[in-house]
C-alpha positions as CSV (number, residue, x, y, z in Angstrom):
1,M,12.4,5.4,-4.0
2,N,8.3,6.3,-2.5
3,T,5.9,7.7,-4.5
4,Y,3.1,9.5,-4.1
5,R,-0.5,9.7,-5.4
6,M,-3.0,12.8,-4.7
7,E,-6.8,12.4,-5.7
8,P,-9.5,15.1,-4.9
9,I,-12.0,14.0,-2.6
10,A,-14.5,15.8,-0.2
11,G,-13.5,18.4,0.8
12,G,-9.7,19.0,-0.1
13,F,-6.6,16.4,-1.6
14,R,-6.0,13.0,-0.1
15,V,-2.2,11.9,-0.5
16,T,-0.9,8.4,-0.7
17,E,2.5,7.7,-0.2
18,T,3.9,4.5,-0.7
19,F,7.3,3.2,0.5
20,A,9.6,1.2,-0.7
21,D,8.8,-1.3,2.1
22,G,5.4,-1.0,0.8
23,N,4.3,0.6,3.6
24,I,2.0,3.8,3.0
25,D,0.9,7.2,4.4
26,I,-2.4,8.7,3.6
27,R,-2.9,12.3,4.6
28,D,-5.6,14.5,3.6
29,F,-5.1,18.6,2.7
30,E,-7.5,21.2,2.1
31,T,-6.1,22.3,-0.9
32,D,-4.1,21.2,-3.8
33,A,-1.2,23.4,-2.5
34,A,-1.1,22.2,0.2
35,A,-0.8,18.7,-0.8
36,R,1.9,19.8,-3.4
37,I,3.9,21.5,-1.0
38,W,4.0,18.1,1.5
39,I,4.5,15.8,-1.4
40,V,7.9,18.5,-2.5
41,R,8.8,18.2,0.9
42,R,8.9,14.5,1.7
43,A,10.3,13.9,-1.5
44,T,13.1,16.4,-1.1
45,I,13.9,14.7,2.6
46,A,14.0,11.3,0.9
47,N,15.8,12.5,-1.6
48,M,18.3,14.1,0.6
49,S,18.3,10.5,2.8
50,N,19.1,8.5,0.1
51,L,22.3,10.7,-1.2
52,A,23.5,10.8,2.2
53,R,23.8,7.1,2.8
54,W,24.6,6.8,-1.2
55,L,27.6,9.1,-1.0
56,W,28.7,7.6,2.9
57,G,28.9,4.6,1.1
58,N,31.3,5.7,-2.0
59,A,33.4,8.2,0.2
60,P,37.2,6.9,0.2
61,K,38.0,4.7,2.9
62,P,40.7,5.5,5.0
63,R,44.0,3.3,5.2
64,G,45.3,0.8,7.6
């Protein structure tokens, strides 16, 4: 699961997204609201992707 850290910087806010494999993505935003919206959207996409993988792996397998 990805983790997110938001911190104030000169002129806005910086969000650091850390992926499960250790890679990071850093984004800068002018407002607190814009940063939070980006975090929610990214987390929602990641959660839907994880849910889809889980559902696919746990779906009943066809016989034969």
